[in-house]
C-alpha positions in Angstrom: 0.0 0.0 0.0 2.7 2.5 1.0 4.6 1.7 -2.2 1.7 2.9 -4.3 1.5 6.2 -2.4 5.1 7.0 -3.1 5.7 5.4 -6.5 6.1 7.5 -9.6 3.6 7.8 -12.3 5.8 5.6 -14.5 6.0 2.9 -11.8 2.2 3.0 -11.4 1.8 2.6 -15.2 4.2 -0.3 -15.3 2.4 -2.0 -12.5 -1.0 -1.4 -14.2 0.2 -2.6 -17.6 1.9 -5.7 -16.1 -1.4 -6.6 -14.4 -3.3 -6.1 -17.7 -0.7 -8.4 -19.5 -1.4 -11.1 -17.0 -5.2 -10.6 -17.4 -4.9 -10.8 -21.2 -2.9 -14.1 -21.0 -5.6 -15.6 -18.8 -8.3 -14.4 -21.1 -6.5 -15.8 -24.1 -6.4 -19.2 -22.3 -10.1 -18.8 -21.7 -10.7 -18.5 -25.4 -8.7 -21.6 -26.1 -10.5 -23.6 -23.4 -13.9 -22.4 -24.7 -12.9 -23.6 -28.2 -11.7 -27.0 -26.9 -15.0 -27.6 -25.1 -17.4 -28.4 -27.9 -20.5 -27.9 -25.8 -21.9 -24.5 -26.6 -18.6 -23.6 -28.4 -19.8 -20.7 -30.4 -21.3 -18.7 -27.4 -18.5 -19.5 -25.1 -15.7 -18.6 -27.6 -17.6 -15.5 -28.6 -18.1 -14.3 -25.0 -14.4 -15.0 -24.2 -13.3 -13.1 -27.2 -15.5 -10.1 -26.4 -13.9 -9.8 -22.9 -10.4 -10.3 -24.4 -11.1 -7.6 -27.0 -12.4 -5.1 -24.4 -9.3 -5.5 -22.2 -6.8 -5.7 -25.0 -8.1 -2.6 -26.9 -8.2 -0.6 -23.6 -4.7 -1.7 -22.8 -3.3 -1.0 -26.2 -4.9 2.4 -26.5 -3.9 3.5 -23.0 -0.4 2.3 -23.5 -0.2 4.2 -26.8 -1.5 7.5 -25.3 0.7 7.3 -22.2 3.8 6.6 -24.3 3.0 9.6 -26.5 2.6 11.7 -23.4 6.0 10.5 -22.1 7.7 11.5 -25.4 6.0 14.9 -25.3 7.3 15.5 -21.7 10.9 14.6 -22.3 11.9 16.2 -18.9 10.4 13.1 -17.2 12.2 10.5 -19.3 15.8 10.0 -20.4 17.1 9.9 -24.0 17.5 6.1 -23.6 13.8 5.7 -22.5 12.7 8.0 -25.3 14.6 5.9 -27.8 13.0 2.7 -26.4 9.5 4.2 -26.6 9.9 5.2 -30.2 11.4 1.8 -31.1 8.6 0.1 -29.3 5.8 2.1 -30.9 7.2 1.7 -34.4 7.9 -2.0 -34.1 4.5 -2.8 -32.6 2.3 -1.0 -35.1 1.7 -4.0 -37.3 1.2 -6.5 -34.4 -1.2 -4.1 -32.6 -3.2 -3.6 -35.7 -3.3 -7.4 -36.4 -4.6 -8.1 -32.9 -7.3 -5.4 -33.1 -8.4 -6.5 -36.5 -8.5 -10.2 -35.6 -10.5 -9.6 -32.4 -12.9 -7.3 -34.2 -13.4 -9.8 -37.1 -14.0 -12.7 -34.8 -16.5 -10.9 -32.5 -19.0 -10.3 -35.3 -22.1 -12.5 -35.0 -21.3 -14.4 -38.2 -17.8 -15.4 -37.1 -16.8 -19.0 -37.6 -14.8 -20.7 -34.9 -13.0 -23.5 -36.8 -9.5 -25.0 -36.9 -8.3 -22.0 -39.0 -9.6 -19.6 -36.3 -7.9 -21.4 -33.4 -4.6 -21.9 -35.3 -4.5 -18.2 -36.2 -5.5 -17.2 -32.7 -2.7 -19.3 -31.1 -0.2 -17.9 -33.5 -1.3 -14.3 -32.8 -1.2 -15.0 -29.1 2.3 -16.4 -29.3 3.4 -13.2 -31.2 1.7 -11.1 -28.5 3.4 -13.2 -25.7 6.8 -12.5 -27.2 5.9 -8.8 -27.4 4.8 -8.7 -23.8 8.0 -10.3 -22.7 10.0 -7.8 -24.8 8.1 -4.8 -23.3 8.5 -6.0 -19.7 12.2 -6.8 -20.0 13.1 -3.7 -21.9 10.8 -0.8 -21.8 9.0 -1.5 -18.5 12.2 -2.3 -16.7 13.6 1.2 -17.7 10.3 3.0 -16.8 10.0 1.3 -13.4 13.3 2.9 -12.1 
């Protein structure tokens, strides 16, 4: 409790974003579990994807906005962190768009949850998992100081 009272804005963001990463991993597992359970598959996968979409889009947009704010206020970040933020944002554009498009496409009422869907979902989640690991080990580690 006391840590949160005295921690910097960056530290609070890192803590929040790390929690959201864990939540997204759990939600992605929920989607896979719903797919593997054939009973009421469509409704369960659809519902799990809706929750994952809501959390993911909120996280991605919040992260984007806050990183832009950090770059604008360079007095609060070092050149090294500024460079990492720019690199992170540029390298993640394609993956972020792919995640948002995929989740949007598969939450339409006419979505089909077949083998192609689950294979693409698992691939996309593995890309996202590597991205999360990169963020936390590089950017978040620097911001948390």
